[in-house]
C-alpha positions as CSV (number, residue, x, y, z in Angstrom):
1,M,32.0,6.5,-3.3
2,S,32.7,5.5,0.3
3,E,31.7,2.1,1.7
4,Q,29.1,3.7,3.9
5,T,27.4,5.3,0.9
6,G,27.2,1.9,-0.8
7,V,25.7,0.3,2.3
8,D,23.1,3.1,2.6
9,A,22.2,2.8,-1.0
10,T,21.7,-1.0,-0.6
11,R,19.7,-0.5,2.5
12,R,17.4,2.1,0.8
13,T,17.0,-0.3,-2.2
14,R,16.0,-3.2,0.1
15,L,13.5,-1.0,1.9
16,A,12.1,0.2,-1.4
17,N,11.8,-3.5,-2.5
18,E,9.9,-4.2,0.7
19,R,7.5,-1.3,0.1
20,T,7.0,-2.5,-3.5
21,F,6.2,-6.0,-2.2
22,L,3.6,-4.5,0.2
23,A,2.1,-2.5,-2.6
24,W,1.7,-5.7,-4.7
25,W,0.1,-7.3,-1.6
26,R,-2.3,-4.4,-1.0
27,T,-3.3,-4.5,-4.7
28,A,-3.9,-8.3,-4.5
29,L,-6.0,-7.9,-1.4
30,G,-8.0,-5.1,-2.9
31,T,-8.6,-7.1,-6.0
32,E,-9.8,-10.1,-4.0
33,G,-12.1,-7.9,-2.0
34,L,-13.6,-6.5,-5.2
35,A,-14.0,-10.1,-6.4
36,V,-16.1,-10.9,-3.4
37,A,-18.2,-7.8,-3.9
38,V,-18.8,-8.4,-7.6
39,G,-19.0,-12.2,-7.6
40,K,-20.9,-12.9,-4.4
41,I,-22.7,-9.8,-3.1
42,L,-23.7,-8.0,-6.4
43,P,-25.6,-11.1,-7.8
44,E,-27.6,-11.2,-4.6
45,V,-28.9,-7.6,-5.0
46,T,-29.6,-7.5,-8.7
47,D,-32.4,-8.9,-10.7
48,D,-30.2,-9.5,-13.8
49,A,-28.6,-12.8,-14.7
50,H,-26.1,-13.8,-12.0
51,W,-23.5,-15.6,-14.1
52,P,-21.8,-12.5,-15.6
53,Y,-21.1,-11.2,-12.1
54,I,-19.9,-14.6,-10.9
55,V,-17.5,-14.9,-13.9
56,L,-16.1,-11.4,-13.4
57,G,-15.7,-12.1,-9.7
58,M,-13.8,-15.3,-10.5
59,L,-11.6,-13.5,-12.9
60,L,-10.9,-10.8,-10.3
61,A,-10.2,-13.4,-7.6
62,L,-7.7,-15.2,-9.9
63,L,-6.1,-11.9,-10.8
64,G,-5.7,-11.2,-7.0
65,V,-4.0,-14.6,-6.6
66,V,-1.7,-13.9,-9.5
67,L,-0.8,-10.4,-8.2
68,A,0.1,-11.9,-4.8
69,L,2.3,-14.5,-6.4
70,I,4.0,-12.0,-8.8
71,G,4.7,-9.7,-5.8
72,W,6.4,-12.5,-4.0
73,W,8.3,-13.5,-7.1
74,R,9.4,-10.0,-7.9
75,H,10.5,-9.4,-4.3
76,T,12.6,-12.5,-4.5
77,V,14.2,-11.6,-7.8
78,V,15.1,-8.1,-6.7
79,D,16.5,-9.4,-3.4
80,R,18.6,-12.0,-5.2
81,A,19.8,-9.3,-7.7
82,L,20.9,-7.1,-4.8
83,H,23.0,-10.0,-3.4
84,G,24.6,-10.7,-6.7
85,G,24.8,-7.2,-8.2
86,E,22.9,-8.1,-11.4
87,E,19.9,-6.2,-12.7
88,A,16.3,-7.5,-12.0
89,V,14.4,-7.0,-15.2
90,T,10.7,-7.7,-15.4
91,P,9.9,-10.0,-18.3
92,P,7.8,-8.3,-21.0
93,W,5.4,-11.3,-21.1
94,L,4.5,-10.7,-17.5
95,V,3.6,-7.0,-18.1
96,A,1.6,-8.0,-21.2
97,S,-0.3,-10.8,-19.5
98,L,-1.3,-8.6,-16.5
99,G,-2.3,-5.8,-18.8
100,G,-4.3,-8.2,-20.9
101,T,-6.1,-9.7,-17.9
102,L,-7.0,-6.2,-16.6
103,A,-8.2,-5.2,-20.1
104,V,-10.5,-8.3,-20.3
105,A,-11.9,-7.6,-16.8
106,G,-12.5,-3.9,-17.8
107,F,-14.3,-5.0,-21.0
108,I,-16.6,-7.3,-18.9
109,V,-17.3,-4.4,-16.6
110,A,-18.1,-2.2,-19.5
111,V,-20.5,-4.8,-21.0
112,L,-22.2,-5.3,-17.6
113,V,-22.6,-1.5,-17.1
114,V,-24.2,-1.1,-20.6
115,A,-26.3,-4.2,-20.4
116,T,-27.8,-3.7,-16.9
């Protein structure tokens, strides 16, 4: 492998890392926008109890904050790994906690859909 090939591969990996960071950011912004819709707007237009929507909106807002922070953290870890040559492995607890949070939010949505 020539030196130019290694430089090109590193450049492509850095650009992919940047695109992935932006995807985390878009997801966080979308989640936070959904939080506003569910937690603030939806309670105003429904005759049902407001608290379930507010709780779900708060959960989604916190999920958006966590997604933004994880995106920043992941970008930093991958960038550091590119400098040092080591592998940037995502911790299993992180994947499990994000999946669990999304599952709880989905369950609340299902309950709200059935109950209203």
